[in-house]
DSSP file (Angstrom, degrees, kcal/mol; ACC not computed):
  #  RESIDUE AA STRUCTURE BP1 BP2  ACC     N-H-->O    O-->H-N    N-H-->O    O-->H-N    TCO  KAPPA ALPHA  PHI   PSI    X-CA   Y-CA   Z-CA
    1    1 A M     >        0   0    0      0, 0.0     4,-1.6     0, 0.0     3,-0.3   0.000 360.0 360.0 360.0 -42.1  -12.0   -3.1  -33.6
    2    2 A S  H  >  +     0   0    0      1,-0.2     4,-2.1     2,-0.2     5,-0.2   0.812 360.0  59.3 -66.7 -27.3  -10.0   -4.3  -30.7
    3    3 A E  H  > S+     0   0    0      2,-0.2     4,-2.5     1,-0.2    -1,-0.2   0.886 102.2  53.3 -66.0 -37.2   -8.6   -7.1  -32.9
    4    4 A E  H  > S+     0   0    0     -3,-0.3     4,-2.7     2,-0.2    -2,-0.2   0.911 108.7  49.1 -63.0 -42.5   -7.2   -4.4  -35.3
    5    5 A K  H  X S+     0   0    0     -4,-1.6     4,-2.4     2,-0.2     5,-0.2   0.936 112.5  47.1 -63.3 -45.9   -5.4   -2.7  -32.5
    6    6 A N  H  X S+     0   0    0     -4,-2.1     4,-2.1     1,-0.2    -1,-0.2   0.902 113.1  49.4 -62.4 -40.9   -3.9   -5.9  -31.2
    7    7 A T  H  X S+     0   0    0     -4,-2.5     4,-1.3     2,-0.2    -2,-0.2   0.926 111.1  49.2 -64.1 -45.0   -2.9   -6.9  -34.8
    8    8 A A  H  X>S+     0   0    0     -4,-2.7     4,-0.8     1,-0.2     5,-0.7   0.902 112.5  47.7 -63.4 -41.0   -1.3   -3.5  -35.4
    9    9 A K  H ><5S+     0   0    0     -4,-2.4     3,-0.6     1,-0.2    -1,-0.2   0.883 108.9  53.8 -67.6 -37.2    0.7   -3.6  -32.2
   10   10 A S  H 3<5S+     0   0    0     -4,-2.1    -1,-0.2     1,-0.2    -2,-0.2   0.743 100.5  60.4 -72.8 -21.3    1.9   -7.1  -32.7
   11   11 A T  H 3<5S-     0   0    0     -4,-1.3    -1,-0.2    -3,-0.3    -2,-0.2   0.777  92.6-145.9 -76.9 -24.3    3.3   -6.3  -36.2
   12   12 A G  T <<5 +     0   0    0     -4,-0.8    -3,-0.1    -3,-0.6    -2,-0.1   0.882  47.0 144.4  65.9  38.8    5.7   -3.7  -34.7
   13   13 A T      < +     0   0    0     -5,-0.7     2,-0.3     1,-0.0    -1,-0.1   0.553  61.7  23.9 -89.8  -6.6    5.5   -1.4  -37.7
   14   14 A W  S    S+     0   0    0     -6,-0.2    -2,-0.0    -5,-0.1    -1,-0.0  -0.960  89.9  43.6-149.7 167.7    5.7    1.9  -35.8
   15   15 A G        +     0   0    0     -2,-0.3     0, 0.0     1,-0.2     0, 0.0  -0.064  62.4  86.2  85.0 171.1    6.9    3.4  -32.5
   16   16 A G  S    S-     0   0    0      2,-0.0     2,-0.3    -2,-0.0    -1,-0.2  -0.011  80.8 -61.0  84.1 167.6   10.1    2.9  -30.7
   17   17 A A        -     0   0    0      4,-0.0     2,-0.3     1,-0.0     3,-0.0  -0.662  42.8-134.9 -91.5 140.7   13.4    4.6  -31.0
   18   18 A R    >   -     0   0    0     -2,-0.3     3,-2.0     1,-0.1     2,-0.1  -0.694  36.4 -95.7 -88.8 146.5   15.5    4.5  -34.2
   19   19 A A  T 3  S+     0   0    0     -2,-0.3     3,-0.1     1,-0.3    -1,-0.1  -0.414 110.3  10.7 -60.9 129.5   19.2    3.8  -33.9
   20   20 A G  T 3  S+     0   0    0      1,-0.3    -1,-0.3    -2,-0.1     2,-0.1   0.451  98.1 132.1  81.7   1.1   21.1    7.2  -33.8
   21   21 A A    <   +     0   0    0     -3,-2.0    -1,-0.3     2,-0.0     2,-0.1  -0.478  44.3  29.4 -84.7 156.7   17.9    9.3  -33.5
   22   22 A G  S    S-     0   0    0     -2,-0.1     2,-0.2    -3,-0.1    -5,-0.0  -0.188 100.7 -29.4  93.0 176.8   17.5   12.1  -30.9
   23   23 A R        -     0   0    0      1,-0.1     2,-0.2    -2,-0.1    -3,-0.1  -0.441  65.3-118.3 -70.6 138.2   19.8   14.5  -29.2
   24   24 A K        -     0   0    0     -2,-0.2     2,-0.2     1,-0.1    -1,-0.1  -0.544  30.1-111.2 -78.0 141.9   23.3   13.3  -28.7
   25   25 A K        -     0   0    0     -2,-0.2     2,-0.2     1,-0.1    -1,-0.1  -0.487  28.9-125.9 -74.0 140.7   24.5   13.1  -25.1
   26   26 A K        -     0   0    0     -2,-0.2     2,-0.3     4,-0.1    -1,-0.1  -0.588  27.5-166.2 -85.0 149.6   27.2   15.6  -24.0
   27   27 A E    >   -     0   0    0     -2,-0.2     3,-1.5     4,-0.0     4,-0.2  -0.910  44.8  -4.0-132.7 160.2   30.3   14.3  -22.4
   28   28 A G  G >  S-     0   0    0     -2,-0.3     3,-1.1     1,-0.3    -2,-0.0  -0.307 127.3  -8.2  64.1-136.3   33.2   15.8  -20.4
   29   29 A K  G 3  S+     0   0    0      1,-0.2    -1,-0.3    -2,-0.0    -3,-0.0   0.652 128.9  67.5 -71.9 -15.7   33.2   19.6  -19.9
   30   30 A D  G <  S+     0   0    0     -3,-1.5     2,-0.2     2,-0.1    -1,-0.2   0.735  80.3  93.7 -75.6 -21.4   30.3   20.0  -22.3
   31   31 A K    <   -     0   0    0     -3,-1.1     2,-0.3    -4,-0.2    -4,-0.0  -0.534  61.1-168.4 -74.7 134.4   28.0   18.2  -19.9
   32   32 A T        -     0   0    0     -2,-0.2     2,-0.3    -6,-0.0    -6,-0.1  -0.812   9.3-149.9-122.7 164.0   26.1   20.6  -17.5
   33   33 A Y        -     0   0    0     -2,-0.3     2,-0.5     2,-0.0     0, 0.0  -0.930  11.3-133.5-131.4 153.2   24.0   20.2  -14.4
   34   34 A V        -     0   0    0     -2,-0.3     2,-0.4     2,-0.0    -2,-0.0  -0.928  19.6-165.2-109.1 132.1   21.1   22.1  -12.9
   35   35 A I        -     0   0    0     -2,-0.5     2,-0.4     2,-0.0    -2,-0.0  -0.967   2.1-164.1-120.0 133.0   21.2   22.9   -9.2
   36   36 A F        +     0   0    0     -2,-0.4     2,-0.3     2,-0.0    -2,-0.0  -0.892  12.4 167.5-113.7 144.4   18.2   24.1   -7.2
   37   37 A F        -     0   0    0     -2,-0.4     2,-0.4     2,-0.0    -2,-0.0  -0.983  27.7-124.3-150.6 155.4   18.1   25.7   -3.8
   38   38 A R        +     0   0    0     -2,-0.3     2,-0.3     0, 0.0    -2,-0.0  -0.804  27.0 173.7-104.7 139.9   15.4   27.5   -1.8
   39   39 A I        -     0   0    0     -2,-0.4     2,-0.1     2,-0.0    -2,-0.0  -0.954  29.3-113.4-137.3 158.0   15.7   31.0   -0.4
   40   40 A N     >  -     0   0    0     -2,-0.3     4,-2.4     1,-0.1     5,-0.2  -0.274  39.9 -94.2 -85.2 178.6   13.2   33.3    1.3
   41   41 A E  H  > S+     0   0    0      1,-0.2     4,-2.5     2,-0.2     5,-0.2   0.890 123.6  50.6 -62.5 -42.6   11.9   36.6   -0.1
   42   42 A E  H  > S+     0   0    0      1,-0.2     4,-2.1     2,-0.2    -1,-0.2   0.925 112.5  46.7 -62.8 -44.4   14.4   38.8    1.7
   43   43 A E  H  > S+     0   0    0      1,-0.2     4,-2.6     2,-0.2    -1,-0.2   0.888 111.3  52.9 -64.4 -38.7   17.3   36.6    0.4
   44   44 A N  H  X S+     0   0    0     -4,-2.4     4,-2.5     2,-0.2    -2,-0.2   0.914 108.6  49.3 -62.5 -43.9   15.8   36.6   -3.1
   45   45 A N  H  X S+     0   0    0     -4,-2.5     4,-2.2     1,-0.2    -2,-0.2   0.905 112.6  47.6 -63.6 -41.2   15.6   40.4   -3.1
   46   46 A L  H  X S+     0   0    0     -4,-2.1     4,-2.7     2,-0.2     5,-0.3   0.913 111.3  50.9 -65.0 -42.4   19.2   40.7   -2.0
   47   47 A L  H  X S+     0   0    0     -4,-2.6     4,-2.2     1,-0.2    -2,-0.2   0.924 111.9  46.7 -62.0 -45.4   20.3   38.2   -4.6
   48   48 A K  H  X S+     0   0    0     -4,-2.5     4,-2.5     2,-0.2    -1,-0.2   0.905 112.3  51.8 -61.3 -42.3   18.5   40.1   -7.4
   49   49 A K  H  X S+     0   0    0     -4,-2.2     4,-2.4     1,-0.2    -2,-0.2   0.941 112.6  43.1 -61.9 -49.9   19.9   43.4   -6.1
   50   50 A Y  H  X S+     0   0    0     -4,-2.7     4,-1.2     2,-0.2    -1,-0.2   0.869 113.9  51.6 -67.6 -36.1   23.5   42.3   -6.1
   51   51 A A  H  <>S+     0   0    0     -4,-2.2     5,-2.7    -5,-0.3     3,-0.3   0.933 111.6  47.1 -64.0 -45.2   23.2   40.5   -9.5
   52   52 A E  H ><5S+     0   0    0     -4,-2.5     3,-1.7     1,-0.2    -2,-0.2   0.900 108.4  54.9 -63.7 -41.4   21.8   43.6  -11.0
   53   53 A E  H 3<5S+     0   0    0     -4,-2.4    -1,-0.2     1,-0.3    -2,-0.2   0.791 112.1  44.6 -62.1 -27.7   24.5   45.8   -9.5
   54   54 A N  T 3<5S-     0   0    0     -4,-1.2    -1,-0.3    -3,-0.3    -2,-0.2   0.256 113.4-118.6-100.1  10.6   27.1   43.5  -11.1
   55   55 A N  T < 5S+     0   0    0     -3,-1.7     2,-0.3     1,-0.2    -3,-0.2   0.881  73.3 124.5  53.2  43.5   25.2   43.4  -14.5
   56   56 A L      < -     0   0    0     -5,-2.7    -1,-0.2    -6,-0.1    -2,-0.1  -0.892  66.6-106.1-126.9 157.1   24.8   39.6  -14.2
   57   57 A S     >  -     0   0    0     -2,-0.3     4,-2.7     1,-0.1     5,-0.2  -0.422  37.6-111.3 -71.8 160.5   21.8   37.3  -14.3
   58   58 A V  H  > S+     0   0    0      1,-0.2     4,-2.5     2,-0.2     5,-0.2   0.901 118.6  52.3 -60.6 -39.8   20.8   35.8  -10.9
   59   59 A G  H  > S+     0   0    0      2,-0.2     4,-2.4     1,-0.2    -1,-0.2   0.936 112.5  42.1 -62.9 -48.1   22.0   32.4  -12.1
   60   60 A L  H  > S+     0   0    0      2,-0.2     4,-2.8     1,-0.2     5,-0.2   0.893 114.0  52.3 -68.5 -38.7   25.5   33.6  -13.2
   61   61 A F  H  X S+     0   0    0     -4,-2.7     4,-2.4     2,-0.2    -2,-0.2   0.930 111.4  47.3 -60.7 -44.2   25.9   35.8  -10.1
   62   62 A S  H  X S+     0   0    0     -4,-2.5     4,-2.5    -5,-0.2     5,-0.2   0.913 111.8  50.5 -62.2 -43.9   25.0   32.8   -7.9
   63   63 A K  H  X S+     0   0    0     -4,-2.4     4,-2.7     1,-0.2     5,-0.2   0.934 111.7  47.4 -60.3 -47.1   27.4   30.5   -9.8
   64   64 A K  H  X S+     0   0    0     -4,-2.8     4,-2.5     1,-0.2     5,-0.2   0.906 111.7  50.9 -61.5 -41.8   30.3   33.1   -9.5
   65   65 A A  H  X S+     0   0    0     -4,-2.4     4,-2.0    -5,-0.2    -1,-0.2   0.916 113.0  44.9 -63.7 -43.6   29.6   33.5   -5.8
   66   66 A V  H  X S+     0   0    0     -4,-2.5     4,-1.7     2,-0.2    -2,-0.2   0.948 115.1  46.5 -66.2 -48.3   29.6   29.8   -5.1
   67   67 A L  H  <>S+     0   0    0     -4,-2.7     5,-3.4     1,-0.2     6,-0.4   0.864 112.0  51.4 -65.3 -34.9   32.7   29.1   -7.1
   68   68 A K  H ><5S+     0   0    0     -4,-2.5     3,-1.0    -5,-0.2    -1,-0.2   0.906 106.9  54.8 -65.5 -40.5   34.5   32.1   -5.6
   69   69 A T  H 3<5S+     0   0    0     -4,-2.0    -2,-0.2     1,-0.3    -1,-0.2   0.864 113.4  40.5 -61.0 -37.3   33.7   30.7   -2.1
   70   70 A I  T 3<5S-     0   0    0     -4,-1.7    -1,-0.3    -5,-0.1    -2,-0.2   0.365 120.3-106.5 -97.0   6.5   35.2   27.4   -2.8
   71   71 A G  T < 5S+     0   0    0     -3,-1.0    -3,-0.2    -4,-0.4     3,-0.2   0.704  89.8 110.7  84.7  21.1   38.2   28.8   -4.7
   72   72 A L      < +     0   0    0     -5,-3.4     3,-0.4    -6,-0.2    -4,-0.2  -0.090  36.9 110.9-115.5  34.9   37.3   28.0   -8.3
   73   73 A D    >   +     0   0    0     -6,-0.4     3,-0.5    -5,-0.2    -1,-0.1   0.352  47.5  93.7 -92.0   6.9   36.6   31.5   -9.6
   74   74 A N  T 3  S+     0   0    0      1,-0.2     2,-0.3    -3,-0.2    -1,-0.2   0.882  96.0  24.3 -68.8 -38.5   39.6   31.8  -11.9
   75   75 A D  T 3  S+     0   0    0     -3,-0.4     2,-0.6     2,-0.0    -1,-0.2  -0.615  73.6 166.3-132.6  73.3   37.9   30.6  -15.1
   76   76 A I    <   -     0   0    0     -3,-0.5     2,-0.3    -2,-0.3    -3,-0.1  -0.793  25.0-146.3 -93.3 121.6   34.1   31.1  -14.9
   77   77 A Q              0   0    0     -2,-0.6    -2,-0.0     1,-0.1     0, 0.0  -0.627 360.0 360.0 -84.7 144.7   32.4   30.7  -18.3
   78   78 A Q              0   0    0     -2,-0.3    -1,-0.1     0, 0.0   -18,-0.1   0.431 360.0 360.0 -96.5 360.0   29.4   32.9  -19.0
């Protein structure tokens, strides 16, 4: 039985990536990044409160707040 496995692997008839297969990589402005940061419970509650008051998700609210702080809030995509 182990000989069959070795024989099958050595023939290379399956497995591996096909050329052009899979998801295409994004480039330029289409490429996005994920940023993580830790906050305590009180900060989390405040963040949720302000996001809800502004009808935004916590993620978008955080993004807008950071970009506004560094002066890049003119063209924020949702």
